[in-house]
Each structure stands twice: as structure tokens, then as C-alpha cells.
N, C-alpha and C positions, 0 to 999 in steps of 0.2 A: 744313727751310727752308734750312739752310746749304748743302746739296747743290744746292737749286734755284737759289740765288743764284750758286753756282759755275757751274752749267750756263748760266744766263742770261748771265753775264759771258763765259764761254767762247764762247758763240754770237755775242756781239757782236764779240769779237776775230776769230772766224772769218769773219763778214760783212765786216769791214774788210779782212782779208787777201784775201778774194775780190775786193773792189772794186779793190784795188791790183793784184792778179795778173791781172785781166781785161785790163789794158793790154798784157800780154805778147803777146796775140794780135793786137793792133792795130799794135804796133811794126813787125813784119816787113811788114805791108801798106803802112804809110806809107813805109817805107824799102825798097821792093821792088827798087830798083836796087843794093842792097848785098847781099853774100853772107851766108848764115847764119853762117859762121865769123866774119865781121867784126862782125855783130850780137852774137854771143855774146862775142867777145873784148872789145869796147868796153864792153858792159854790165858784165861782171864785173871788168874792170880798174878801172872807176870804182867799183864796189861795194867792191872791195878797198881802194882808196885812201881812200874815205870811211870805211870801217870802221877802218882804221889810225888816221886822225885822231881818230875818236870814242873809240877804245879806249885810246889812249895815256895819258890821265889816270888810268885805272883799272888799267893793266897791272900795276903793282907788287902790287896786291891780288889780281889774277886769276892771275898767273903760277904761284903754288904749286898752284893747282887744275887746271892744264893740264899733264899730263905727256906722256910719249911715246905712251902708249895713247890718251889723249884727242886728241892732235894727229893721229895716224893716223886716228882715227875721223872727225875734222873733214874731213880730206882726202877720205876715202871718201864722206862725206855730200855734200861740195861737188861732187865729181865726178858723183855720181848725181843729186842734186836740182837742180844748177845747170848745170854745163858740158854734160854729156851731154844732159840734159833739154832745155835751150834750143836746142842745135844741132839736135836732133830736131824740136822744135816749129817753129823758124824754117824748117827744110827742108820740113816738112810744109805750112806755110802757103804757101811758094813753089810747091810742086809740086801740092798738092791744094786749096788755098784755105782761108780761115778757117772756113767752115761745116763742111767735112769734118774738119778738124783738131779743131774744137770737139766734133764728134760722137764721135771716138775718145777724146779727153781727158775727155769727159763720162762715160766709164765708170770714171774714177778713184774716185768715191765707192763704187761697188759693189766694186771691187777692194780698196780699203783696208778697207772694212767687213767683207768676207769674211775677209780676213786677221786683222783685229782681233777677230773673233768667237772666235778661238782663244786670245786673251789671257786671263790670269787675271782673274776678276771681271767679264768682259764679259757684256752682255745676251745671252741665248741667240739663236742665229741664227734659230730658228723664229719669234721675236717680231718679227723685222725683215723677214720675207718680203714683207709688203705694201709697206712703204716702199721696199725694194729694187726691187720690181716696178714701182712708180710711177716710180722714177728711170729704170729701163730703158725704160719706155714713153715717158717724156719724151725721152730720147736717141734712141729709135727714130723718134719723130715728126719730130725734126730731120733724121734721116737720110732719111726718106721725102720730106720737103720738098726736101732737097738733090738727091735723085735725079730729081726732077721738073723741075730747072732745066737750062739749057744748061751745057756744060762751061766753067769759068771760064778766061778768058785764052787760049783756043785750045790748052789743054794736051792732050797725047795721053793715051790710056788708060794706056800704060806709065808716064808721068810721074805720073799720078794714083795708080796702084797703088804706085809707089815712095813717093809722099807719104803714103799711108795706112800703109805699112810704117814710115815714120819716126814717124808719130803713134803707132803701136803700140809702137815702141821707147820713145817718151816716156812712154807709159802704164806700161810695166814699170819704167822707171828711177825714175819719181816714186813709184810704189807702194812700191818698196823703200826709197826715201828716207823717206817718211812714217812707215813702220813703225819703221825703225831710228832715226830722229831722235826719235820719241816715246819709245823705250826709253832713249836716252841722256839725254833731259831728265829722265826718272824717276830715272836713276842719279846725276845730278848736281844735287840740289836746291839746293845752295849757289851755283850759277851761275844768275843771272837769265836769263829768256827773252831779254831784249834783249842781254845780254852774249854769250849763246850765238849769237845771230844775227850779232853783230859778229865773233865768233871764226870763224864760218862764212864771213863775208865776207873776212876776212884769208886764210883757207885757199883760198877761191875765187879771190881776186885773185892769189895765188901760182900756182895752176894756170893761170890765164888768161894769165900771162906766156908760157907755152909756146905759146899760140895766136896771140900778137901777130905774130910773124914770118911764119908761113904766111898769116895773115889779111890783113896790110897790105903786106907786102914782096914776096911771091912770087905773081906772076900776077894782081895786083890790077887792076881795071878803072879807068881814069882817071875822076875826077868833078870837077865844077865846084866852086869855093870855096863857093858857096851850098848845094850839096848836102851838102858836108862839115859846114857849120854846122848844117844840119838834122839830119844824122846824129848829131853829138855832142850836140846839144840833146835829141833824142828818147832817145838812149842814156843820157844823164844823168838824164832824168826817169824812165825805167824803172828805172835803177839805184837811185835814191833811193826811188821809190814802191814798185815791186814787190819789190826785193831788201832794202833797209834796213828800210823800214816794213812791207811785206807779210810778210816773214819773221819780224820781231819779233812782229807780231800773231799769226801762225800758231803760233809757239812758245808764246805765252801761252795760246792756245786749246788746244794739245796738252797743256799742263800741267793745264788745268782740266776737260777733257772725256775720257771714255773713248774708246778708239780707234774703237769702233763708231759713235760719234756724230761724232767728228772727221772720219771719212771722209765723212759726209754734208755737212759744212761746205764741202767742195771743190766742191759743186754751185754755190755762189755765184760761184766763178771762172767757170764756164760761163755763168751768168746775166748777170754783168757783161760778159763777153766778147761775148755776144749784144747786150746793150744798147749797148755802145760801137760795135759793128758797125752797128747800126741808125742810130745818130747819125751815124756816118761816111758811111753810104749815104744819109742823109736820108730814111728811110722808116719806116713802121710795120711791126710784125711781121705775117707772113702768118697765116692761120687756124691752120695746122699749128704754126707757131712759137709762137703764143699758147697753144695747147693744151699744147705741150711745156713752156712756162714754168709753166703752172698745175700740170702733173704734177710738175715738179721741186720747186716750192714745197710742194706737198702731201706729197711724199716726205720732205722735211726736217721738216715739221710733225709727221707721223706718227712719224718716228724719235724726235723729242724727246719725244713722248707716251709712247712705249714705255719710254724711259729714266726718265721721271717716275714711271711706275707701278712701276718696279723699282729704287727708290733704293739698296737694299743692293748690288746688283750693280754699279751705276754708281759708287757712292761709293768702292768698293774700288779703282777704277781712277783716281780723281782724286788728283792730287798737288798740294799747295798751292804757290802761286807763291812763288819765292824773292824776298827783298827786293832 
């Protein structure tokens, strides 16, 4: 029963992380007049600033736990999971649209689960074939629906291909981040998931300083004051929601779930991204989209069932949350 409660709590955190992360796909669409570099720099500068403010009261207790090795790891993780990932995502949304980007990013659960199946104590990959197949079917249905629509915004074929390449880059970048971040959380049980998220924010904000000049000073397009107000408002909301809260929830889920199940939780980012897109467009899902959503939900449910039937394998991969 203890393992079941841990999995239930971990899933809850995973769903919350997906709900906040889904806004990442909507932000570039709302702020389509701004460059991917500006979107990334603003979001992570604000993430870093907020993290510094929140971590200062606890820094004296945290400092002894963060040496040179941990600091370098935080910089690598921040580069992979935040800076590089979001530049790729924002570029993909600009060039290929939200649906196409969601399609490629929707492969993240399969990628992370496949890598996680090699971790010690993981549920055997053969037990996850059906959930993975359903996830792939769901993503494929979104792709089939996408191909049947007109090209968004008059984009050329070359632009769409470049956008898909950017989405693929985001897929690789975040897969590496998810696996390495999970390993570091296991290595540092004395650092809470929330504190690790804030430390990641500080590292990300430091890296984002290098983006500020090229993003806002060199070759920037003039914008009206009202556009800038919307820009910083949306960037602040994404920084607080997706970065501060979403990352904290994700770290908690990573501590409570085996990597093979953690990978499946990323499906909720795709589901919420689709939901927000439907709300923004003011429409219901198409038949294909509805079937895709059902397939994705069934994929997660079956994956949970596989872990429930093999508690020993899953429990070995669960690390209790630090206080």
C-alpha cells in the first residue's frame, strides 16, 4: 500500500506539472510578434529572479549541499531542459504551428520511458509495449489530423520542415534533461524537490543573462507599449506557472515515480497543450483529436496498471521525498 500511495501522489504531481507546462505551447502563439530568443530570455530571466528571491531565506542551509559538481550539473540541466528546449519549442511553434510541435513533443513519453527501461529496478520494457503503442497511436492520430489541414499562416514547406527539426531538437534536449535530472534527484535526497527547482531557476537565470543582449538589443523589432505589457505579463505568468510551479511539481513526481512511469506523465503536457489550444481557438476537438486524447489517457492508465502489478520493480526506483 505504501508504494501505491507514492505512485498516486507522484501521478498527481505529474498531472499538475503537465497542466502548468501546457501553457508553454500557448505562449509563443499569443506572443507571435516576438522572437523565440526574446520569449526564452524573458521567461528565464524572470524565473531566475523569482528563484533568487525565494531561495535567499534558505540559502545558508542549502549552500553546504551545493558544491562545484552540483553547480555544474545545474547549469547543464538548465541549458538542456530550459534554455535550449524552449528556444527550440518557440521556434517550432513559430515555423510549424502548435499542432505540429505538440505532435513531435508528444513523443517525449516514449523516449523517456525507453531510456528509463534500462534503469535499475525498472519495469521490463516488454510489460510496457501496449501502453507505449497506445501513446504512439495517439500521437499519430494528431499527426494524421494535422496533415489533413491547410498549412498554417501561409508558411512554406521549407519553414515547416525547419520547424519540425526544431521540435525534434526539443525532443532530444528534454529527454536528456528528464533522465539526468531524475538521477540527480536520487543522488541528493537531502535537497527537497522545490529547492532543486529553485536552484535550477538560479542557474537558468544566470544563463539567460547571456541571451538578454542578442534578444533585446541587437536587431530587435519595434513594438508598441501595449505589446510589451502583454509580453512581460505572459512571460511572467509562464515563468511562475511553468517554471517555478511546474518544475517543482515535476521534481516531486520524479522522486516518487520510477522513470518508466515518469515518462508517461509527460503525456499530460500534450493533453493540456491541446486543451488550451482548443479554448484559445474556441472549438471542440475533431474526431481524430478526440480519439487521440482517449488513446493517450488509456496509455497512461495501462502504464500505471503495469507498475501496480510489479510493485517490487517499481518500489526499488522510488526515492522518498526530502523534507
